[in-house]
C-alpha positions, 0 to 999 in steps of 0.5 A: 968300223964302228958299231950300230945302237942295236950291236950291228957292225958298221963298215964306212962306205965311203971315203972323204978327206976327213975318213967319212967316206965316198965313192964317185962323187962325194954325196952331201952327207956322209953315209956308211953301211953295215957291214953285213946285213942284219942277223936274226939276232939283231932283229929279234931284240929290236922287235922284243923292245918295240913289242912287233910281231912282223906280219910272217908271224901274224899271217902264220907262214913264210913265202918259199918259191917252189914251181910257184911261191908257197905258204911255209906254214912257222917260218919267219924271221926267227925260224926262217925255214920252220926251225929256230935260227942260229943268232947269225943268220940274216933276218929274213921273212920281213917286208919293206917296213919292218926293215925300215923301222929296224934301221930307224930305231938304229939311228939310221935307214934303208940305203938309196939305190945310188947309195948301195951300187957306190958301196956295191961296186966302187972301193973307196977305201985308202988301202983296200985289201983282198986286191982291190983297187981304190976308184975301181968299179967292178963288175961283181960286188966280189970282184972282176968274177962271180967267184965267191958269190954264195948263189945258185950256181955255186951250190948254195941251197939256203943262206949263209951265216952273215959275213961268212966268205971272203968280204968283197968291195970296200970290206962289205960281205954278201952285197952279191948273193946270200939274200935280197935287201930291200932299199929305200926306193919306192915306186907305189906299193913296190920297193927295190931289192938288191944285190940277188940271193942265195937262190939265184945266179951272177946275173942279178947281183951285178949292177943292173939286177935290182928288182921291184917287189910288193913292199909287203911282201916277206919272204926266205930270199929277202933280208936287208942291211941299214944305212948310217948318215 
């Protein structure tokens, strides 16, 4: 494991003979994914250095779903539920562009759908832990069943601290559940998100559960992690 310039833990998601990793077909260049979602503390430090006020902070509200999308005054990345966040909560209420800016400042970028799926479902470590088998592709980011996902079906009522719960495929945390994650892929004004969230069920954490969302949207359910070539 190495550290990103902004302090986020980074886990190798693909392995090559030289020790840089791959899953499935080796990419042209090795890629690593953050072991966890980006934290409030890391994003706030970046925003302070960059002089960035997020769209949610400027708008004065974040989005939550309760019988339709609701505007929640005072909800933003530093206060995802209207009160100051713990440092290890995932950074949410950020737009796609804000997530991309963070990753670029960290010397990385948002992962593509192909990269994210490879890391989330196909075990690539030479000596996997927690019962995973190298080279095997799993239906869920935590294995053969959704047990261990932080999702509504398991009783989740809000997001959990990053790195909590048992690690999944490739030792990554919360590739399924907890919060949706912005990906690099764009379609006009929309961007892909992956992994589902605590508000959803197991179906959204599967390989085919990716969803397009407005890239300018900010909500309590959407966070991100970075890829590091």
